[in-house]
C-alpha positions in Angstrom: -63.3 -9.2 23.4 -60.9 -6.5 22.0 -60.1 -5.3 25.5 -59.2 -8.8 26.7 -56.9 -9.2 23.7 -55.2 -5.9 24.5 -54.7 -6.9 28.1 -53.3 -10.3 27.0 -50.8 -8.8 24.5 -49.6 -6.2 27.1 -49.0 -9.0 29.6 -47.1 -11.1 27.1 -44.9 -8.2 25.9 -44.2 -7.2 29.5 -43.1 -10.8 30.3 -40.8 -10.9 27.2 -39.2 -7.5 28.2 -38.5 -8.7 31.7 -36.8 -11.9 30.4 -34.3 -10.5 28.0 -36.3 -10.2 24.9 -36.5 -6.5 24.8 -35.3 -4.7 21.7 -31.7 -3.3 21.6 -31.2 0.4 22.2 -28.6 2.6 20.4 -25.8 3.9 22.6 -23.4 6.5 21.3 -20.9 8.9 22.7 -17.4 10.3 22.4 -14.1 8.8 23.6 -11.3 11.2 24.7 -7.9 11.1 26.3 -8.1 11.8 30.0 -4.9 13.8 30.0 -5.1 15.9 26.8 -8.9 15.8 26.2 -8.2 15.0 22.5 -10.6 12.5 20.8 -9.3 8.9 20.4 -9.9 7.2 17.1 -9.7 3.4 16.8 -10.9 2.6 20.3 -12.6 -0.8 20.5 -16.1 -0.9 22.0 -17.4 -4.3 22.7 -20.5 -5.7 24.5 -18.9 -7.8 27.2 -19.2 -11.5 26.7 -20.3 -11.2 23.0 -18.9 -10.5 19.6 -21.0 -7.4 19.2 -18.6 -4.5 18.9 -17.5 -1.4 17.0 -14.7 1.2 16.9 -14.5 4.9 17.4 -14.1 7.1 14.3 -11.5 9.8 13.6 -13.4 12.2 15.9 -13.6 9.7 18.7 -17.3 9.1 18.2 -18.9 5.6 18.4 -22.4 4.1 18.1 -23.5 0.6 19.0 -26.8 -1.3 19.5 -27.0 -3.2 22.8 -29.7 -4.3 25.3 -30.2 -2.3 28.5 -28.5 -4.9 30.7 -25.3 -4.9 28.6 -21.9 -3.9 29.8 -19.6 -2.0 27.4 -15.9 -2.5 27.4 -13.7 0.3 26.0 -10.0 -0.7 25.2 -7.1 0.6 23.2 -3.4 -0.2 23.0 -1.5 2.0 25.4 -4.6 2.8 27.5 -6.3 1.1 30.4 -9.6 -0.6 29.6 -12.9 0.8 31.0 -16.2 -0.9 31.6 -19.6 0.7 32.1 -23.1 -0.6 32.5 -25.6 0.7 29.9 -28.9 0.6 31.8 -31.2 3.3 30.4 -28.3 5.5 29.1 -28.3 6.3 25.4 -25.3 8.7 25.5 -22.1 7.5 27.3 -18.9 9.6 27.0 -15.7 7.9 28.1 -12.2 9.2 29.0 -9.4 6.6 28.8 -6.2 7.0 30.8 -2.7 5.9 29.6 -1.6 2.5 30.9 1.8 3.4 32.4 2.8 -0.2 33.1 2.8 -1.1 29.4 4.3 2.2 28.2 7.2 2.0 30.7 8.3 -1.6 29.8 11.9 -2.1 30.7 14.4 -4.2 28.7 18.0 -5.1 29.2 20.4 -3.6 26.6 24.2 -3.5 26.0 26.4 -4.0 29.0 23.3 -5.0 31.1 21.9 -1.5 31.1 18.1 -1.4 31.6 16.2 1.1 29.5 12.6 1.8 28.6 11.5 0.1 25.4 10.0 3.4 24.0 13.3 5.2 24.5 15.3 2.8 22.3 16.5 4.1 18.9 17.6 0.7 17.5 16.2 -2.7 16.9 16.3 -5.4 19.6 14.2 -8.3 20.7 13.8 -9.9 24.1 12.8 -13.5 25.0 11.6 -14.4 28.5 13.6 -17.1 30.2 10.5 -19.1 30.8 9.9 -19.4 27.0 13.3 -21.0 26.5 12.7 -23.5 29.4 9.6 -24.7 27.6 11.7 -25.6 24.5 13.6 -28.2 26.6 16.9 -27.9 24.6 20.4 -28.2 26.0 22.0 -25.7 23.6 20.7 -22.2 24.3 21.2 -21.3 20.6 18.6 -23.9 19.5 16.2 -22.6 22.1 16.0 -19.3 20.2 14.8 -21.1 17.0 11.6 -19.4 15.8 11.5 -17.0 18.7 13.0 -13.9 17.1 12.6 -12.3 13.7 15.7 -12.0 11.5 17.6 -14.8 13.4 18.7 -17.9 11.4 19.8 -21.0 13.3 21.3 -24.2 11.8 22.0 -27.3 13.7 25.1 -29.5 13.1 25.2 -33.2 12.7 26.8 -33.6 16.2 23.6 -34.7 17.7 22.1 -33.5 21.0 25.3 -31.9 22.3 26.6 -30.6 19.0 27.1 -27.0 18.0 24.5 -24.8 16.4 25.3 -21.9 14.1 23.4 -18.7 14.5 23.3 -15.6 12.3 21.5 -12.3 12.8 20.3 -10.5 9.7 22.3 -12.7 7.5 26.0 -12.6 6.6 27.7 -9.3 7.7 31.1 -9.8 6.2 32.3 -11.9 3.2 35.9 -11.8 4.3 35.3 -13.5 7.6 34.7 -17.2 8.3 32.7 -16.4 11.4 29.5 -14.3 11.1 28.0 -15.3 14.4 27.1 -13.0 17.2 28.9 -13.0 20.5 27.2 -14.3 23.7 27.3 -12.1 26.8 26.3 -13.9 30.0 26.2 -11.4 33.0 29.0 -9.4 31.4 31.2 -12.4 30.4 31.7 -12.7 26.6 31.6 -16.1 25.0 32.0 -17.2 21.4 29.8 -19.8 19.8 32.7 -21.7 18.3 31.9 -24.4 15.7 34.2 -27.2 14.4 35.7 -26.5 11.0 37.5 -29.9 10.8 36.7 -32.4 8.1 34.3 -35.1 9.6 36.1 -38.1 8.2 37.0 -41.3 10.0 40.7 -40.7 9.6 40.8 -37.4 11.5 38.3 -38.4 14.2 36.8 -34.9 14.0 33.8 -35.3 16.4 31.5 -32.4 17.2 31.3 -32.3 21.0 29.9 -28.8 21.2 31.3 -25.9 23.0 31.1 -24.1 26.4 27.5 -22.8 25.7 26.1 -26.3 26.3 27.1 -26.0 29.9 24.6 -23.1 30.4 21.4 -24.0 32.2 18.3 -22.4 30.6 16.5 -22.7 33.9 18.8 -19.9 35.2 17.9 -17.4 32.5 15.9 -14.3 33.5 15.8 -12.9 29.9 17.6 -13.1 26.6 18.1 -9.9 24.6 19.0 -10.1 20.9 20.8 -6.8 19.9 20.8 -6.1 16.2 22.8 -3.6 14.2 25.7 -1.3 14.9 23.8 1.1 17.1 22.7 -1.6 19.5 26.1 -3.3 19.7 28.4 -0.2 19.6 29.5 -0.6 23.2 31.1 -4.0 22.4 33.3 -2.6 19.7 34.3 -4.8 16.7 33.4 -8.0 18.5 29.7 -7.0 18.3 29.7 -6.5 14.5 27.6 -9.6 14.0 25.2 -8.8 16.8 25.0 -9.8 20.5 23.0 -12.4 22.4 22.7 -10.9 25.9 21.7 -13.4 28.6 20.8 -12.2 32.1 20.6 -14.8 34.7 18.2 -14.9 37.7 19.0 -13.2 41.0 17.8 -13.5 44.5 15.9 -10.2 44.3 12.4 -10.2 42.7 
């Protein structure tokens, strides 16, 4: 009778193991930089398709409990992700390579010069033209609302086609009535003029907007917001309040 029970239990446990009910196994290892060989702390190690994960310590070591059929995904900012099937392995050492595409991101700066993001020594933000198209606004100033940190935008009472006042990092001069940045569209400098007339019925001071409302957001490739003296030095005193640099689409991809 005991022999029959042992045979029965062995068959049951074998069936459970083959159908995904096997116990998890501990997988550990070290994650290093493929170029320098130095350990990488803070690398995310996740069992693919689940919330089961961990991170490497200061020495690049990690440990995680996963089933044998699991796939581990190793990822870190600035490095390409790496996947490996566990199988019967209990020690998996991984080398991650730098993701050159993300590290060499190019942005448009003053005078339309393109530079790598990591090489900039000043603050700037870039908004993709497709993001502005989704806002579905006529005035490009209003399209930047909520898109960039440190930018304050106020709409006038002129309705859909009225002016919008924009300020970057607050008021830069108390002696000037205009603290708005200049707009540079493919090298052409435009001012975001606002009406300072008294809106009474006698003067008929209506806000019909300015030339910026004639711009088509569908033609924007990117919008760069240059902040501070270092970013706007090439525009001289006109760039003291910042620069909104708009690059339009071209025929070349």
